[in-house]
N, C-alpha and C positions, 0 to 999 in steps of 0.2 A: 852284253848290251847295258849301257849306262842309262838309267832312267832317272830323270830329275822331275820332282813334283814341286810346284810353287803356286802362289796365288796368281791369278790371271792379271794381266795388264790391259789397259783399254785397247791397245792395238791388237790384242789377241782374241778379242770377243768375236770377231768375224769367223775365225777358225773354230771357236767353240760352237757357234751356230751351225757351221758346216757339219761338225760331228754330231751335234744335237739333232740335226735333220736326218742323219743316218739312223739314229735311235728311233726317231719319230716314224720313219718309214717302216721299220720293223713292226711297230705298233699298228700303223695304218693298214699294213698288209694283213696282219693277223686279226684285227678287229675293225673291219670297215664300217661297222655300225657305231663306233665310238670315237675314232681318231680321224683327224684331217690329214690329207697328204701334206708333204713337206712344202715349206716356203710360203710365207706371207709376211707383210710388213709388221704386223703386231708381234709376230714371233721374234723378229729381229729386235724390236724395241724392248721386249721382255728381258732379254739377257742384260741389256744396258741398265734397265731399272733394277734388276737383281744386283748387278755389280755396284750400283750406287747406293744400295740399301745396306744399312748396318745389320740387317737381319739375315743376310746371305753371304756365303763365301763361294767364290768360284775358283776352283783349282784346275791347273793344266799339268799334264804329264808330257815331258819332252824326251825325245831320243835324238841326239845330234842336233839340238835346237829346233827340231820339227815337233810341233804339237800333234801328238798322236792319241791323246786321251784327255778327258775332262770330268769334272764332277761339280755339280751345283748342290750346295748344302745350305739348308735353312736352320737358323738358330732360333728356337722359340721356347717359351714357357707355357705349358698347359696349366691353367688354373685348376684348383681342386673343384670337384663337383660333388653332388650327393653320393655318387658311386665311387669316384676315383680320387686318389691323392694328387696333389700338384706334382708336375714333372718338368724337368728341364731336358729338352731333346735337341740333339744335333741330327737333323733329318736329311738324308740323301734324297734330293728331289729328282735328280737326273745324273746319270753316269754312263759314259760310253767310251769305247776305244775304236779307233779307225780299224776297219776290217783287215787292212794290210799289216797291222801290228798286233793283232790278237794272239793270245796264247804265248806271250813273251813276258808276263809278269807285270804289265803296265797297270791293269785294274787292281791287282793285288797291292802294288805300290800306292795307288790312290787310296785304297781302303786303309792301309797301314798309316798313311798320312792323316786321313780323316779321323781314325781312332786316336792317334796321338793328339791332334788338335782338339778333339772333344774332351779328352782328359785334361789337357792344358787349360782349356776354357771353363772347366768345372762342370761339364755336362755329365749326367748320370747314365746316358745311353745314346747309342746311335740307332736310328730307325730308318726304314725304307719301305716303300710299297712295291709289290711285285705282281705282275700279271701271270696267271697260271699257264698261259700258252708259251711262256719264255723259259723252257726247260733248261737251256744252257745257263741262263742267268741265275735261275734258282739254284742249280748245282754249284755254280761259282760262289754265290753268296753264302750258301750253307758251308762250303769248304773254308770260307774265311771267318766263320764263327757266328753267322746270323742264324736265327731259328724262327719258325713261325709261331707267333703268339696271338694272332688275331686273323680272322678270315672274313672277307667280304663275299657275299653270295648274291646271285641274281636269278630271277625267273623271267624268261622271255615270254612276252605275250603276243599272240597273233591278233591282227586287226580284222 
């Protein structure tokens, strides 16, 4: 399977949103208290705004010219604080692969491209946030070299 990863073009953003909705549905099913179900107008506009921003890169993975995966990556500088040093971060905001194409190396190819782009652009790290319910994604990202360095915790309160 020949996988090609490139920066998205404007006519590919609709497909990116279709795949993004697949990812969103996983989250909405697992955490009904936090995520909206797929599909609304603002969601569609968001990917266009990200595409037009200098602070975001949108990548697409193709097999036989079919977009089967995507990644949205944010480029940003975290200023120094009283506690932390300044950092330049290439942050994966969203990444997904069409269910029909999973386990074929597409996500790995996206991560490899993101890693190379981050190095080429002078970033010191690639980061992402992960939900604890998504065990498959956690295992995948650990396999590609990511590790947990910070943890968010919550306490649910009854009314």
